[in-house]
Backbone as CSV, one residue per row, in Angstrom:
resi,resn,N_x,N_y,N_z,CA_x,CA_y,CA_z,C_x,C_y,C_z
1,ASP,-4.459,53.183,-49.790,-5.223,54.327,-49.356,-5.453,55.252,-50.551
2,PRO,-6.695,55.661,-50.835,-6.967,56.531,-51.975,-6.258,57.876,-51.874
3,GLY,-5.987,58.352,-50.659,-5.314,59.637,-50.479,-3.817,59.561,-50.687
4,GLY,-3.302,58.366,-50.976,-1.877,58.228,-51.215,-1.057,58.048,-49.954
5,ARG,-1.726,57.931,-48.824,-1.003,57.730,-47.574,-0.828,56.241,-47.331
6,CYS,0.300,55.875,-46.733,0.541,54.458,-46.472,0.385,54.122,-45.002
7,CYS,0.110,55.100,-44.201,-0.046,54.831,-42.776,-0.923,55.920,-42.186
8,LEU,-1.416,55.673,-40.988,-2.232,56.675,-40.323,-1.340,57.802,-39.826
9,PRO,-1.679,59.042,-40.111,-0.838,60.159,-39.678,-1.121,60.544,-38.228
10,LEU,-0.631,59.735,-37.301,-0.856,59.995,-35.885,0.336,60.739,-35.296
11,PRO,0.078,61.789,-34.523,1.201,62.473,-33.877,1.744,61.616,-32.741
12,PRO,3.021,61.789,-32.378,3.568,61.041,-31.255,2.809,61.364,-29.974
13,ARG,2.697,60.386,-29.065,1.965,60.597,-27.811,2.575,61.707,-26.968
14,SER,3.915,61.772,-26.951,4.566,62.747,-26.087,4.660,64.127,-26.731
15,HIS,4.389,64.228,-28.038,4.438,65.513,-28.732,3.198,65.656,-29.611
16,PRO,2.005,65.808,-29.021,0.778,65.807,-29.817,0.667,66.973,-30.792
17,SER,1.474,68.019,-30.625,1.359,69.162,-31.519,2.191,69.002,-32.790
18,LEU,3.040,67.983,-32.852,3.862,67.790,-34.036,3.031,67.309,-35.214
19,ILE,3.395,67.765,-36.395,2.733,67.301,-37.611,3.502,66.081,-38.110
20,PRO,2.848,64.954,-38.248,3.565,63.768,-38.699,4.010,63.916,-40.148
21,SER,5.224,63.490,-40.446,5.748,63.616,-41.798,5.748,62.284,-42.540
22,ARG,5.337,61.230,-41.893,5.404,59.907,-42.502,4.643,59.806,-43.832
23,PRO,3.439,60.413,-43.968,2.753,60.292,-45.256,3.546,60.922,-46.407
24,LEU,4.478,61.801,-46.100,5.273,62.451,-47.128,6.569,61.702,-47.404
25,ASP,6.817,60.641,-46.671,8.069,59.905,-46.747,8.125,59.088,-48.039
26,PRO,9.162,59.288,-48.877,9.243,58.519,-50.123,9.547,57.034,-49.894
27,GLN,9.950,56.667,-48.691,10.247,55.268,-48.405,9.014,54.502,-47.965
28,CYS,7.883,55.151,-47.940,6.672,54.562,-47.408,5.836,53.971,-48.542
29,GLY,5.666,52.670,-48.566,4.848,52.032,-49.585,5.381,50.667,-49.964
30,ARG,4.594,49.927,-50.737,4.975,48.564,-51.108,6.146,48.520,-52.067
31,LYS,6.167,49.407,-53.052,7.247,49.378,-54.031,8.596,49.674,-53.387
32,PRO,8.717,50.724,-52.582,10.007,50.934,-51.908,10.365,49.782,-50.965
33,ASP,9.361,49.191,-50.292,9.630,48.054,-49.411,10.159,46.867,-50.212
34,ALA,9.584,46.629,-51.390,10.062,45.533,-52.243,11.498,45.800,-52.689
35,LEU,11.800,47.035,-53.030,13.167,47.388,-53.427,14.137,47.181,-52.271
36,LYS,13.745,47.610,-51.069,14.622,47.438,-49.900,14.845,45.959,-49.603
37,THR,13.800,45.143,-49.748,13.947,43.707,-49.523,14.904,43.102,-50.545
38,TRP,14.750,43.466,-51.807,15.630,42.950,-52.864,17.076,43.387,-52.618
39,LEU,17.281,44.654,-52.255,18.640,45.148,-51.983,19.265,44.417,-50.792
40,THR,18.457,44.120,-49.790,18.970,43.381,-48.627,19.414,41.986,-49.042
41,PHE,18.589,41.307,-49.833,18.984,39.982,-50.338,20.264,40.068,-51.160
42,LYS,20.363,41.086,-52.011,21.563,41.238,-52.852,22.799,41.494,-51.992
43,ALA,22.651,42.301,-50.961,23.791,42.667,-50.125,24.223,41.537,-49.193
44,LEU,23.252,40.832,-48.620,23.570,39.829,-47.597,23.598,38.403,-48.129
45,GLY,22.835,38.131,-49.153,22.703,36.761,-49.629,21.823,35.954,-48.696
46,ASP,21.549,34.734,-49.095,20.687,33.860,-48.286,21.287,33.600,-46.904
47,ALA,22.580,33.265,-46.869,23.229,32.936,-45.597,23.285,34.157,-44.680
48,GLY,23.588,35.320,-45.241,23.668,36.540,-44.432,22.327,36.930,-43.858
49,LEU,21.282,36.813,-44.677,19.945,37.144,-44.201,19.486,36.130,-43.154
50,ALA,19.801,34.858,-43.358,19.452,33.829,-42.368,20.160,34.111,-41.050
51,ALA,21.425,34.522,-41.114,22.174,34.839,-39.891,21.548,36.037,-39.172
52,ARG,21.088,37.026,-39.929,20.459,38.211,-39.323,19.160,37.816,-38.626
53,VAL,18.360,36.978,-39.273,17.095,36.535,-38.669,17.380,35.713,-37.412
54,ASP,18.345,34.799,-37.484,18.708,33.998,-36.308,19.151,34.890,-35.157
55,ARG,19.897,35.941,-35.458,20.371,36.876,-34.428,19.183,37.582,-33.770
56,CYS,18.202,37.995,-34.561,17.011,38.640,-34.001,16.255,37.702,-33.068
57,PHE,16.106,36.437,-33.481,15.442,35.456,-32.620,16.246,35.215,-31.342
58,ASP,17.579,35.202,-31.454,18.433,35.021,-30.283,18.263,36.166,-29.290
59,LEU,18.224,37.399,-29.785,18.054,38.548,-28.896,16.683,38.532,-28.230
60,ALA,15.647,38.167,-28.979,14.306,38.079,-28.395,14.257,36.991,-27.321
61,ALA,14.905,35.858,-27.583,14.948,34.772,-26.592,15.713,35.207,-25.342
62,HIS,16.799,35.970,-25.539,17.571,36.477,-24.395,16.706,37.385,-23.532
63,LEU,15.969,38.299,-24.178,15.100,39.199,-23.418,14.032,38.408,-22.667
64,ALA,13.400,37.458,-23.333,12.357,36.661,-22.673,12.932,35.899,-21.474
65,GLN,14.136,35.367,-21.626,14.780,34.652,-20.517,15.071,35.596,-19.356
66,ARG,15.525,36.813,-19.656,15.807,37.796,-18.598,14.521,38.195,-17.881
67,VAL,13.431,38.336,-18.619,12.139,38.676,-18.008,11.693,37.545,-17.088
68,ARG,11.789,36.306,-17.574,11.350,35.155,-16.757,12.184,34.988,-15.492
69,SER,13.451,35.353,-15.551,14.341,35.134,-14.399,14.490,36.377,-13.521
70,SER,13.590,37.345,-13.658,13.728,38.612,-12.922,13.135,38.576,-11.527
71,GLY,12.542,37.467,-11.137,11.958,37.382,-9.802,10.701,38.223,-9.628
72,GLY,9.983,38.494,-10.717,8.741,39.252,-10.630,8.891,40.729,-10.930
73,ALA,10.123,41.211,-11.129,10.307,42.615,-11.494,9.782,42.863,-12.905
74,PHE,9.969,41.883,-13.775,9.429,41.921,-15.138,8.531,40.700,-15.294
75,VAL,7.428,40.876,-16.017,6.468,39.789,-16.224,6.062,39.797,-17.689
76,LEU,6.078,38.624,-18.311,5.626,38.521,-19.695,4.126,38.799,-19.768
77,ALA,3.732,39.662,-20.705,2.314,39.950,-20.909,1.665,38.863,-21.760
78,ALA,2.475,38.215,-22.585,2.020,37.130,-23.455,3.250,36.317,-23.821
79,PRO,3.072,35.075,-24.215,4.236,34.297,-24.641,4.918,34.984,-25.831
80,PRO,6.253,34.956,-25.892,6.939,35.567,-27.033,6.442,34.969,-28.349
81,SER,6.339,35.808,-29.354,5.882,35.401,-30.669,6.852,35.950,-31.699
82,CYS,7.465,35.051,-32.449,8.468,35.450,-33.439,9.552,36.243,-32.709
83,THR,9.800,37.491,-33.070,10.801,38.276,-32.341,10.139,39.340,-31.476
84,ASN,8.873,39.170,-31.171,8.135,40.084,-30.295,8.167,39.568,-28.869
85,VAL,8.546,40.446,-27.941,8.492,40.111,-26.521,7.707,41.221,-25.839
86,CYS,6.576,40.877,-25.259,5.696,41.830,-24.597,5.778,41.595,-23.096
87,PHE,6.077,42.659,-22.353,6.305,42.478,-20.918,5.957,43.737,-20.145
88,TRP,5.716,43.545,-18.855,5.503,44.644,-17.922,6.723,44.773,-17.029
89,PHE,7.022,45.997,-16.599,7.881,46.180,-15.436,6.927,46.407,-14.280
90,VAL,7.167,45.713,-13.174,6.276,45.802,-12.016,7.022,46.517,-10.891
91,PRO,6.647,47.768,-10.571,7.291,48.459,-9.453,7.119,47.660,-8.159
92,PRO,8.083,47.750,-7.248,8.026,46.950,-6.018,6.689,46.995,-5.268
93,PRO,6.016,48.158,-5.134,4.737,48.140,-4.401,3.627,47.349,-5.090
94,MET,3.783,47.058,-6.379,2.733,46.329,-7.108,3.027,44.843,-7.222
95,ARG,4.118,44.389,-6.639,4.487,42.977,-6.755,3.807,42.180,-5.661
96,PRO,3.435,40.958,-5.936,3.463,40.291,-7.230,2.299,40.783,-8.093
97,LEU,2.558,40.832,-9.392,1.521,41.260,-10.333,0.509,40.139,-10.478
98,PRO,-0.781,40.467,-10.412,-1.787,39.415,-10.606,-1.667,38.819,-12.009
99,PRO,-2.191,37.633,-12.227,-2.154,37.042,-13.572,-2.918,37.925,-14.562
100,PRO,-2.550,37.831,-15.851,-3.215,38.670,-16.857,-4.741,38.591,-16.828
101,SER,-5.306,37.436,-16.447,-6.767,37.324,-16.405,-7.371,38.282,-15.379
102,GLU,-6.599,38.635,-14.351,-7.091,39.576,-13.339,-6.741,41.021,-13.683
103,LEU,-5.942,41.214,-14.732,-5.577,42.565,-15.154,-6.477,43.047,-16.277
104,ALA,-7.563,42.341,-16.518,-8.430,42.628,-17.662,-9.230,43.903,-17.449
105,ARG,-8.571,44.918,-17.020,-9.182,46.243,-16.924,-8.055,47.250,-17.018
106,ARG,-8.336,48.362,-17.571,-7.264,49.330,-17.808,-7.150,50.335,-16.668
107,ASP,-7.840,50.098,-15.543,-7.684,51.005,-14.415,-6.681,50.470,-13.395
108,HIS,-6.041,49.348,-13.702,-4.998,48.828,-12.822,-3.807,49.780,-12.903
109,PRO,-3.144,50.062,-11.792,-2.029,51.021,-11.808,-0.872,50.628,-12.738
110,ILE,-0.740,49.345,-13.066,0.348,48.932,-13.967,0.181,49.595,-15.337
111,HIS,-1.055,49.994,-15.663,-1.348,50.649,-16.942,-0.567,51.958,-17.100
112,LEU,-0.192,52.594,-15.991,0.485,53.899,-16.025,2.010,53.791,-16.059
113,VAL,2.550,52.620,-15.781,4.002,52.476,-15.645,4.721,52.616,-16.987
114,ALA,4.292,51.889,-17.999,5.002,51.917,-19.288,5.046,53.315,-19.908
115,PRO,3.932,54.073,-19.943,4.038,55.431,-20.492,5.005,56.314,-19.710
116,HIS,5.004,56.158,-18.389,5.917,56.940,-17.545,7.374,56.607,-17.871
117,VAL,7.687,55.330,-17.962,9.059,54.895,-18.237,9.478,55.312,-19.639
118,LYS,8.598,55.124,-20.607,8.933,55.512,-21.997,9.262,56.993,-22.069
119,GLU,8.445,57.830,-21.453,8.681,59.268,-21.501,10.020,59.628,-20.859
120,ALA,10.315,59.032,-19.703,11.580,59.327,-19.023,12.781,58.850,-19.838
121,MET,12.690,57.668,-20.437,13.809,57.156,-21.233,14.003,57.989,-22.492
122,GLN,12.913,58.398,-23.104,13.011,59.217,-24.314,13.566,60.596,-23.960
123,ARG,13.067,61.175,-22.906,13.521,62.500,-22.479,15.000,62.466,-22.110
124,GLY,15.444,61.379,-21.480,16.847,61.256,-21.089,17.757,60.805,-22.223
125,GLY,17.179,60.494,-23.385,17.986,60.068,-24.522,18.533,58.661,-24.394
126,ARG,17.938,57.842,-23.539,18.434,56.482,-23.310,17.956,55.506,-24.378
127,ALA,16.672,55.530,-24.665,16.113,54.593,-25.647,14.709,55.035,-25.997
128,LEU,14.251,54.572,-27.127,12.874,54.800,-27.529,12.188,53.442,-27.459
129,VAL,11.469,53.223,-26.382,10.801,51.946,-26.167,9.322,52.104,-26.462
130,GLY,8.768,51.092,-27.102,7.355,51.131,-27.424,6.518,50.462,-26.356
131,PHE,5.284,50.919,-26.241,4.336,50.265,-25.337,2.972,50.328,-25.983
132,GLN,2.089,49.470,-25.530,0.723,49.483,-26.025,-0.163,48.689,-25.094
133,ALA,-1.450,48.898,-25.235,-2.457,48.111,-24.535,-3.291,47.441,-25.619
134,ILE,-3.518,46.175,-25.473,-4.298,45.452,-26.487,-5.284,44.517,-25.806
135,ASP,-6.171,43.977,-26.609,-7.081,42.934,-26.143,-6.506,41.598,-26.582
136,VAL,-6.390,40.684,-25.647,-5.914,39.335,-25.943,-7.032,38.376,-25.571
137,GLY,-7.533,37.671,-26.553,-8.617,36.735,-26.305,-9.845,37.402,-25.726
138,GLY,-10.102,38.645,-26.131,-11.257,39.368,-25.632,-11.027,40.055,-24.304
139,GLN,-9.835,39.907,-23.734,-9.523,40.551,-22.469,-8.610,41.747,-22.710
140,PRO,-8.989,42.936,-22.225,-8.102,44.082,-22.378,-6.926,43.969,-21.400
141,LEU,-5.736,44.142,-21.921,-4.546,44.134,-21.071,-4.026,45.553,-20.912
142,PRO,-3.550,45.913,-19.721,-2.981,47.241,-19.529,-1.718,47.426,-20.372
143,ASN,-1.266,48.673,-20.491,-0.062,48.997,-21.245,1.103,48.101,-20.840
144,PHE,1.807,47.607,-21.839,3.016,46.822,-21.605,4.056,47.238,-22.625
145,PHE,5.306,46.907,-22.337,6.382,47.180,-23.282,6.348,46.118,-24.370
146,ARG,6.641,46.545,-25.590,6.688,45.610,-26.715,8.031,45.773,-27.402
147,PHE,8.874,44.779,-27.236,10.187,44.766,-27.870,10.091,43.941,-29.147
148,VAL,10.520,44.513,-30.256,10.540,43.804,-31.522,11.966,43.844,-32.041
149,ALA,12.603,42.702,-32.110,13.964,42.637,-32.646,13.859,42.663,-34.162
150,SER,14.344,43.754,-34.767,14.243,43.858,-36.225,15.592,44.169,-36.877
151,ASN,16.378,45.056,-36.310,17.698,45.363,-36.848,18.716,44.941,-35.806
152,CYS,19.193,43.744,-35.937,20.029,43.159,-34.886,21.523,43.323,-35.141
153,ASP,21.886,44.014,-36.203,23.311,44.213,-36.479,23.971,45.083,-35.426
154,THR,23.227,46.022,-34.870,23.821,46.967,-33.929,23.348,46.768,-32.499
155,VAL,22.497,45.775,-32.262,21.974,45.526,-30.921,22.631,44.272,-30.359
156,SER,23.082,44.372,-29.108,23.724,43.230,-28.459,22.913,42.821,-27.230
157,ARG,23.277,41.703,-26.653,22.645,41.280,-25.399,22.901,42.308,-24.304
158,GLU,24.075,42.923,-24.338,24.403,43.954,-23.351,23.465,45.153,-23.479
159,HIS,23.103,45.512,-24.720,22.153,46.609,-24.919,20.801,46.268,-24.307
160,ILE,20.372,45.033,-24.496,19.091,44.613,-23.924,19.158,44.651,-22.403
161,ASP,20.274,44.179,-21.843,20.436,44.218,-20.384,20.429,45.657,-19.868
162,GLU,21.088,46.582,-20.604,21.085,48.001,-20.218,19.678,48.576,-20.283
163,MET,18.927,48.222,-21.326,17.557,48.704,-21.459,16.715,48.231,-20.270
164,LEU,16.849,46.962,-19.914,16.094,46.447,-18.765,16.504,47.142,-17.471
165,ALA,17.796,47.407,-17.313,18.270,48.108,-16.110,17.700,49.524,-16.061
166,ASP,17.663,50.204,-17.200,17.088,51.549,-17.247,15.601,51.517,-16.924
167,ILE,14.886,50.575,-17.522,13.449,50.448,-17.241,13.235,50.193,-15.752
168,ALA,14.040,49.309,-15.177,13.892,48.981,-13.749,14.193,50.193,-12.873
169,ALA,15.241,50.950,-13.204,15.605,52.111,-12.384,14.519,53.184,-12.433
170,ILE,14.022,53.461,-13.622,12.974,54.484,-13.758,11.659,53.971,-13.179
171,GLY,11.325,52.725,-13.474,10.070,52.158,-12.992,10.015,51.991,-11.487
172,ALA,11.171,51.715,-10.868,11.191,51.548,-9.406,10.877,52.860,-8.697
173,ALA,11.165,53.977,-9.357,10.890,55.284,-8.766,9.466,55.763,-9.069
174,PHE,8.705,54.959,-9.833,7.338,55.340,-10.193,6.477,55.420,-8.946
175,GLU,5.735,56.503,-8.836,4.813,56.664,-7.718,3.392,56.660,-8.250
176,LEU,2.556,55.939,-7.557,1.148,55.895,-7.955,0.546,57.281,-7.838
177,PRO,-0.297,57.659,-8.801,-0.965,58.959,-8.683,-1.899,58.962,-7.481
178,ALA,-2.101,60.134,-6.935,-2.975,60.261,-5.770,-4.407,59.951,-6.160
179,THR,-5.115,59.321,-5.249,-6.544,59.050,-5.488,-7.341,60.252,-5.014
180,ARG,-8.594,60.280,-5.371,-9.445,61.421,-4.986,-9.584,61.537,-3.475
181,ASP,-9.431,60.415,-2.770,-9.627,60.425,-1.319,-8.385,60.865,-0.561
182,SER,-7.215,60.896,-1.231,-5.990,61.217,-0.499,-5.810,62.725,-0.405
183,PRO,-5.079,63.211,0.619,-4.889,64.644,0.800,-4.132,65.288,-0.356
184,SER,-3.257,64.532,-1.022,-2.470,65.122,-2.104,-3.245,65.187,-3.408
185,ALA,-4.454,64.636,-3.425,-5.227,64.606,-4.664,-5.643,65.994,-5.110
186,SER,-5.714,66.936,-4.181,-6.146,68.271,-4.560,-5.043,69.058,-5.254
187,ARG,-3.794,68.590,-5.150,-2.699,69.280,-5.826,-2.859,69.154,-7.333
188,GLU,-2.572,70.228,-8.020,-2.705,70.217,-9.470,-1.518,69.520,-10.072
189,HIS,-1.764,68.660,-11.073,-0.683,67.953,-11.750,-0.097,68.858,-12.827
190,THR,1.186,69.056,-12.779,1.840,69.862,-13.801,2.901,69.033,-14.478
191,SER,3.103,69.292,-15.743,4.148,68.585,-16.464,5.080,69.610,-17.077
192,THR,6.309,69.233,-17.206,7.285,70.142,-17.787,7.342,69.923,-19.283
193,PRO,7.417,71.018,-20.041,7.499,70.859,-21.496,8.859,70.312,-21.898
194,TYR,8.940,69.794,-23.095,10.187,69.211,-23.573,11.173,70.280,-23.909
């Protein structure tokens, strides 16, 4: 970037008034990344780094297996790729979730679940979970959770199970917003500040 920035300075979704500090971060850029990679190799060696990568793949596989065996409470948004696992939590009133080909619109109510759960988990100090909506094969998919196993030294299978339990507890309490035709639609939506 000619301006010296290494990333887009986007404010967090839940705190749009914050000024992002990432462009000012001295750790941001190719040279610091190369140094961090070299230091990691020096500290862990080939075998240590291989063990760390294997652990990340193991945790991603564990999460994917838990999603597949959830009985429809969690649904994979796409097949796992590397250590990425993309999934939806499906609140009980929305089950069974239609196949992704039928979710190719962002007005499906499942689109609202991930932002709601992320905000509640972040506000409660439980976890910082990422979500996004993307186009897959030209089809727009609603917001889904995206788990990326990257630092697996401090994450266990139990942590992943706790995260899924938290997502399920918060997501199960999710209520669909009122439609324009319902009597509660005239109520003004208010949110509490952080």
